[in-house]
C-alpha positions as CSV (number, residue, x, y, z in Angstrom):
1,M,-32.8,3.8,-0.7
2,H,-32.2,2.1,2.6
3,P,-32.3,4.6,5.6
4,I,-28.8,3.7,6.8
5,L,-27.3,4.3,3.3
6,A,-29.2,7.6,3.0
7,A,-27.9,8.7,6.4
8,L,-24.3,7.8,5.6
9,R,-24.4,9.5,2.2
10,D,-25.4,12.7,3.9
11,S,-22.3,12.5,6.2
12,A,-19.7,10.8,4.1
13,E,-17.9,14.0,3.0
14,E,-15.9,14.2,6.2
15,F,-14.7,10.6,5.5
16,V,-13.7,11.5,2.0
17,A,-11.1,13.9,3.7
18,V,-10.1,11.1,6.0
19,R,-9.6,8.7,3.1
20,R,-7.5,11.1,1.1
21,D,-5.4,12.0,4.1
22,L,-4.6,8.3,4.5
23,H,-3.9,8.1,0.9
24,R,-1.4,10.9,1.0
25,H,0.4,9.3,4.0
26,P,0.7,5.6,3.1
27,E,2.7,3.3,5.3
28,L,4.1,-0.2,4.6
29,G,3.2,-3.4,6.6
30,F,4.1,-3.2,10.4
31,E,5.0,0.5,9.9
32,E,1.4,1.9,10.0
33,H,2.2,4.1,13.0
34,R,0.5,7.3,11.8
35,T,-2.5,5.4,10.4
36,S,-2.8,3.5,13.8
37,D,-2.7,6.8,15.6
38,M,-5.5,8.2,13.6
39,V,-7.7,5.1,13.9
40,A,-7.1,4.7,17.6
41,S,-7.8,8.4,18.3
42,L,-11.1,8.4,16.3
43,L,-12.3,5.2,18.0
44,A,-11.6,6.5,21.4
45,E,-13.3,9.8,20.6
46,W,-16.5,7.9,19.7
47,G,-16.5,5.8,22.8
48,Y,-14.8,2.6,21.9
49,E,-12.5,0.6,24.2
50,V,-9.3,0.7,22.3
51,E,-6.3,-1.6,22.3
52,R,-3.2,-0.9,20.2
53,G,-0.1,-3.1,19.4
54,L,-1.8,-6.4,18.4
55,G,0.3,-7.6,15.5
56,T,2.7,-4.8,16.0
57,T,0.7,-1.9,14.7
58,G,-2.9,-3.4,14.8
59,V,-5.8,-1.7,16.5
60,V,-9.0,-3.2,17.9
61,G,-11.9,-1.1,19.0
62,R,-14.6,-2.7,21.1
63,L,-18.1,-1.4,21.7
64,R,-20.6,-3.2,24.0
65,R,-24.2,-2.3,24.0
66,G,-27.4,-3.9,25.5
67,T,-27.6,-7.4,27.0
68,G,-26.9,-9.4,23.9
69,N,-24.3,-12.1,24.3
70,R,-23.2,-12.4,20.7
71,S,-20.0,-10.9,19.4
72,L,-19.1,-9.7,15.9
73,G,-15.8,-9.0,14.3
74,I,-15.3,-6.7,11.3
75,R,-11.8,-6.3,9.8
76,A,-10.2,-3.7,7.6
77,D,-6.6,-3.7,6.4
78,M,-4.3,-0.6,6.7
79,D,-1.0,-1.1,4.8
80,A,0.2,0.3,1.5
81,L,2.5,-1.1,-1.2
82,P,6.1,-0.4,-2.1
83,M,5.3,1.3,-5.4
84,E,5.7,4.8,-6.8
85,E,2.4,6.5,-7.3
86,A,1.6,7.9,-10.8
87,T,-1.9,9.2,-10.4
88,G,-1.0,12.9,-10.3
89,L,-3.8,13.5,-7.8
90,P,-3.6,16.4,-5.4
91,Y,-3.6,14.0,-2.5
92,A,-1.1,11.5,-4.1
93,S,1.4,9.9,-1.8
94,C,4.0,12.2,-0.2
95,H,6.3,9.2,0.6
96,P,8.4,8.3,-2.5
97,G,8.1,4.6,-3.3
98,V,5.1,3.9,-1.2
99,M,1.4,4.2,-2.3
100,H,-2.0,2.9,-1.4
101,A,-2.3,0.9,-4.7
102,C,-4.8,-1.7,-3.3
103,G,-7.4,0.5,-1.6
104,H,-6.6,-0.3,2.0
105,D,-7.0,3.4,2.7
106,G,-10.6,3.1,1.5
107,H,-11.2,-0.1,3.5
108,T,-10.0,1.6,6.7
109,T,-12.2,4.6,6.0
110,M,-15.3,2.6,5.3
111,L,-15.0,0.9,8.7
112,L,-14.2,4.1,10.5
113,C,-17.3,5.7,8.9
114,A,-19.4,2.7,10.1
115,A,-17.7,2.9,13.5
116,K,-18.9,6.5,14.0
117,Y,-22.5,5.8,12.9
118,L,-22.7,2.7,15.1
119,A,-21.4,4.5,18.1
120,R,-23.8,7.5,17.6
121,R,-26.8,5.8,16.2
122,G,-26.4,2.1,16.0
123,D,-29.3,-0.1,17.2
124,F,-27.7,-3.3,18.3
125,S,-27.2,-5.5,21.4
126,G,-24.0,-7.3,21.9
127,T,-20.3,-6.8,21.4
128,L,-18.8,-5.2,18.3
129,N,-15.1,-5.7,17.6
130,L,-13.6,-3.6,14.9
131,I,-10.3,-5.0,13.8
132,F,-7.8,-2.7,12.0
133,Q,-5.1,-5.0,10.6
134,P,-1.6,-4.2,9.5
135,A,0.5,-5.9,7.0
136,E,-1.9,-7.7,4.7
137,E,0.3,-7.4,1.6
138,G,2.3,-10.6,1.9
139,L,3.5,-10.2,5.6
140,G,0.7,-12.0,7.3
141,G,-0.5,-9.3,9.7
142,A,-3.7,-11.2,10.3
143,K,-1.8,-14.2,11.6
144,K,0.4,-11.9,13.7
145,M,-2.6,-10.4,15.4
146,M,-4.0,-13.8,16.1
147,E,-0.7,-15.0,17.6
148,D,-0.8,-11.9,19.8
149,G,-4.2,-13.1,21.1
150,L,-6.8,-11.4,18.9
151,F,-9.6,-13.9,19.2
152,R,-8.6,-14.9,22.8
153,K,-9.0,-11.3,23.9
154,Y,-11.8,-10.5,21.5
155,P,-13.8,-13.6,20.8
156,C,-16.1,-13.4,17.9
157,D,-19.0,-15.6,16.8
158,A,-18.3,-14.6,13.2
159,V,-15.9,-12.3,11.4
160,F,-16.3,-10.4,8.1
161,A,-14.1,-8.3,5.8
162,M,-14.4,-6.5,2.4
163,H,-12.1,-5.6,-0.5
164,N,-12.7,-3.4,-3.4
165,V,-12.7,-4.9,-7.0
166,P,-11.8,-2.7,-10.0
167,G,-13.6,-3.8,-13.2
168,T,-17.0,-4.1,-11.4
169,A,-19.5,-1.3,-11.2
170,S,-18.9,1.0,-8.2
171,G,-21.2,0.1,-5.3
172,R,-22.0,-3.4,-6.5
173,L,-21.5,-6.2,-3.9
174,L,-20.2,-9.7,-4.8
175,L,-20.2,-12.7,-2.5
176,R,-19.4,-16.4,-2.8
177,E,-19.8,-19.3,-0.5
178,G,-16.9,-21.8,-0.1
179,A,-13.5,-21.2,-1.6
180,A,-13.3,-17.5,-2.7
181,Q,-9.7,-16.7,-2.9
182,A,-6.6,-18.8,-3.6
183,S,-3.8,-20.0,-1.5
184,A,-0.4,-18.5,-2.3
185,D,2.9,-20.4,-1.9
186,N,6.4,-19.2,-2.9
187,V,8.9,-21.8,-4.2
188,T,12.6,-21.3,-4.8
189,I,14.4,-24.0,-6.8
190,T,18.2,-24.0,-6.8
191,L,20.0,-26.0,-9.3
192,E,23.7,-27.0,-9.0
193,G,25.6,-28.3,-11.9
194,V,29.1,-28.0,-13.3
195,G,30.2,-24.9,-15.1
196,G,32.4,-24.8,-18.1
197,H,33.1,-23.2,-21.5
198,A,30.2,-22.7,-23.9
199,A,32.3,-24.4,-26.6
200,I,32.7,-27.7,-24.7
201,P,29.3,-28.3,-23.1
202,H,30.0,-32.1,-22.8
203,H,32.4,-31.3,-20.0
204,A,29.8,-29.4,-18.0
205,A,26.4,-30.2,-16.3
206,D,24.2,-27.3,-17.5
207,P,21.7,-26.0,-15.0
208,V,20.2,-23.7,-17.5
209,V,19.1,-26.5,-19.7
210,A,17.8,-28.4,-16.7
211,G,16.0,-25.3,-15.5
212,A,14.4,-24.7,-18.9
213,S,13.1,-28.3,-18.9
214,I,11.7,-27.9,-15.4
215,V,9.9,-24.7,-16.4
216,M,8.1,-26.5,-19.2
217,A,7.5,-29.6,-17.1
218,L,5.9,-27.6,-14.3
219,Q,3.2,-26.6,-16.6
220,T,2.0,-30.2,-17.0
221,I,1.1,-30.3,-13.2
222,V,-2.0,-28.2,-13.6
223,A,-2.8,-29.8,-17.0
224,R,-2.3,-33.4,-16.0
225,N,-2.4,-33.7,-12.1
226,V,-5.2,-31.4,-11.1
227,D,-8.9,-32.1,-11.6
228,P,-9.9,-30.1,-14.7
229,L,-12.9,-28.8,-12.6
230,Q,-10.5,-27.4,-10.0
231,A,-8.4,-24.3,-10.4
232,A,-4.6,-23.8,-9.9
233,V,-1.8,-21.7,-11.1
234,I,2.0,-22.3,-11.3
235,T,3.9,-19.3,-12.5
236,V,7.7,-19.2,-12.9
237,G,8.3,-15.5,-12.1
238,A,12.1,-15.6,-12.2
239,F,14.8,-17.7,-13.8
240,Q,18.3,-16.4,-12.8
241,A,21.5,-18.0,-14.2
242,G,24.8,-17.0,-15.8
243,T,26.4,-13.6,-16.7
244,V,27.8,-13.9,-20.2
245,S,27.2,-16.0,-23.3
246,N,30.3,-18.1,-23.4
247,I,30.1,-19.5,-19.9
248,I,28.0,-22.3,-18.8
249,P,27.1,-21.3,-15.2
250,S,27.4,-23.7,-12.3
251,H,24.0,-22.9,-10.8
252,A,20.6,-21.5,-11.5
253,V,17.6,-20.3,-9.5
254,L,13.9,-20.5,-10.3
255,R,11.2,-18.7,-8.3
256,L,7.7,-19.8,-8.5
257,S,4.2,-18.6,-7.4
258,V,1.8,-21.4,-6.7
259,R,-1.9,-20.9,-6.2
260,A,-4.9,-23.1,-5.6
261,L,-8.5,-22.9,-4.7
262,D,-8.7,-26.2,-2.9
263,R,-6.7,-27.4,0.1
264,D,-6.2,-31.0,-1.3
265,V,-5.1,-29.6,-4.6
266,R,-2.6,-27.4,-2.8
267,E,-1.1,-30.4,-1.1
268,R,-1.1,-32.4,-4.4
269,I,0.8,-29.6,-6.2
270,E,3.5,-29.3,-3.6
271,Q,4.2,-33.0,-3.8
272,R,4.2,-33.0,-7.6
273,V,6.5,-29.9,-7.7
274,R,9.0,-31.7,-5.5
275,D,8.9,-35.0,-7.4
276,L,9.1,-33.4,-10.8
277,V,11.9,-31.1,-10.0
278,S,14.0,-33.9,-8.5
279,A,13.5,-36.2,-11.4
280,Q,14.1,-33.6,-14.1
281,A,17.3,-32.4,-12.3
282,Q,18.6,-36.0,-12.1
283,S,17.9,-36.6,-15.7
284,Y,20.2,-33.6,-16.7
285,G,23.0,-34.6,-14.2
286,V,22.4,-31.7,-11.8
287,T,21.1,-31.5,-8.2
288,A,18.1,-29.6,-7.0
289,Q,17.0,-28.0,-3.7
290,V,13.4,-27.0,-3.3
291,D,12.5,-24.4,-0.7
292,Y,8.7,-24.5,-0.5
293,Q,7.3,-21.7,1.6
294,R,3.7,-21.9,2.5
295,G,2.0,-18.5,2.3
296,Y,-1.6,-17.6,2.7
297,P,-4.1,-20.4,2.8
298,V,-7.2,-20.8,0.7
299,L,-9.9,-18.4,1.8
300,V,-13.1,-20.2,2.5
301,N,-16.4,-18.5,3.3
302,T,-18.6,-20.5,5.6
303,P,-22.1,-21.3,4.4
304,A,-24.3,-19.8,7.1
305,E,-22.3,-16.6,7.5
306,T,-22.2,-16.1,3.7
307,A,-25.9,-16.6,3.4
308,F,-26.4,-14.0,6.2
309,A,-23.9,-11.6,4.5
310,S,-25.7,-12.1,1.2
311,Q,-29.1,-11.2,2.7
312,V,-27.7,-8.1,4.2
313,A,-26.4,-7.0,0.9
314,L,-29.7,-7.7,-0.8
315,D,-31.7,-5.8,1.8
316,L,-29.2,-2.8,1.5
317,L,-28.9,-2.5,-2.2
318,G,-31.5,-4.8,-3.9
319,A,-30.9,-7.7,-6.2
320,S,-29.7,-5.7,-9.2
321,H,-26.7,-4.5,-7.3
322,V,-25.7,-7.8,-5.7
323,N,-24.1,-11.0,-7.1
324,C,-24.4,-13.9,-4.5
325,Q,-22.7,-16.4,-6.8
326,A,-19.5,-14.5,-7.8
327,S,-16.5,-16.3,-9.3
328,P,-13.6,-17.0,-7.2
329,I,-10.4,-14.8,-7.4
330,A,-6.9,-16.4,-7.8
331,A,-5.3,-13.6,-5.7
332,S,-4.6,-14.4,-2.1
333,E,-5.7,-12.7,1.1
334,D,-4.5,-13.2,4.7
335,F,-8.0,-12.8,6.1
336,A,-8.0,-16.5,5.2
337,F,-6.2,-17.1,8.5
338,M,-9.0,-15.5,10.4
339,L,-11.6,-17.6,8.5
340,D,-9.6,-20.8,9.4
341,A,-10.2,-19.9,13.1
342,V,-13.7,-18.3,13.1
343,P,-16.7,-18.6,10.8
344,G,-17.3,-15.7,8.4
345,C,-17.4,-14.2,5.0
346,Y,-15.1,-12.1,2.8
347,L,-16.9,-10.1,0.2
348,W,-16.0,-7.8,-2.7
349,L,-17.2,-4.2,-3.5
350,G,-17.1,-2.9,-7.1
351,N,-14.6,0.0,-7.5
352,G,-15.6,1.1,-11.0
353,E,-15.4,0.1,-14.7
354,G,-13.4,1.0,-17.7
355,G,-12.1,4.5,-17.7
356,K,-14.3,5.6,-14.9
357,A,-12.9,6.4,-11.4
358,G,-11.7,3.2,-9.7
359,G,-11.5,1.2,-12.9
360,C,-7.8,0.9,-12.8
361,S,-6.4,-2.4,-11.5
362,V,-5.1,-2.7,-8.0
363,H,-1.3,-3.0,-7.6
364,N,-1.0,-0.4,-10.4
365,P,0.6,3.0,-10.0
366,G,-2.5,4.7,-11.5
367,Y,-4.9,3.1,-9.1
368,D,-7.1,5.1,-6.7
369,F,-10.0,4.0,-4.4
370,N,-13.4,5.2,-5.5
371,D,-14.7,7.6,-2.7
372,G,-18.3,7.0,-3.8
373,N,-17.9,3.6,-2.2
374,I,-17.3,5.0,1.4
375,A,-21.0,5.4,2.2
376,V,-21.9,2.1,0.6
377,G,-19.3,0.1,2.4
378,A,-20.0,1.8,5.7
379,A,-23.8,1.3,5.4
380,Y,-23.2,-2.4,4.7
381,W,-21.1,-2.7,7.8
382,A,-23.6,-0.8,10.0
383,L,-26.6,-2.9,8.7
384,L,-24.7,-6.1,9.1
385,C,-23.9,-5.3,12.7
386,E,-27.5,-4.3,13.5
387,R,-28.7,-7.5,11.9
388,F,-26.1,-9.8,13.6
389,L,-26.2,-8.3,17.1
390,V,-29.7,-8.7,18.3
391,D,-31.2,-10.0,21.6
């Protein structure tokens, strides 16, 4: 066992209590006041320079040591989800309708555990920037921190982040060079027709029929307009129209989630959605408005930084516990904004398999972060820091 991992396993129990406290007190994006208080207080206690308020509730802790001129950024997300917890755990959420269903309580705790070790025992030379980010869950907290001057105030030669992955053995690390997580765009299509009586449809222009045709036609974009060796998803998550069976409504609304693992494919899909919706609507005698909202970009891990991160993982855990050629994930992640600005790597940490602890999917009311990962994640961050920040 690597000495850093052994040391952190011996001291991880105090951070299990921290993680469970965070789990019991979840906070939604841009509302992480209690969490930020805890993070800032601990960082200051350990000797970090602390700044609060970046991205509303974000926290950055900076630790300078030695004469090295390199700077490293490590990011953890802090926000919870608007869900009712159903774990029945003694430390379950005390806030109705809010829970840590994605493991951000664990991500924050792993970085805090590493922060204490590095402050007390870390052997490095340079500048370490620990970034505790709010509002990852769809609200773009990473972008907000950057707009508030994150990398201008705390320049980084590289930036790294980690997310747990249920369904993979606990403690196993997965990495991938290049596109690792998908972009995520939200599209609202509003169809305007002519309402009427269900018995005389020829006097109406039915947006329901037009919408149904659009739903089916949208599926041809991935099948016929995207390279078969590329990945993309178009999901119609909502189709809202009408109130009763004998009235043809005058309008309908479709809501789409569009995802891609390639920037050019993302552009191609948007144009095809717009063209297809316009043509389909016209063919049914209705009009269409397309509100295409760009969300998180494709998350792209840069080659040199991914190779470096992979070697750290191999040195910490050994080849049997590391996959350096993991498959990409269609979920999105706003760390992609940071990787668009600074080289770096986003990696994954197995949270458990099957019925074992942590095997439940994220964004599920039965999910819980696997506390056995605290020492592994913290040891990884500590070793990565020591390897990156050298004279």
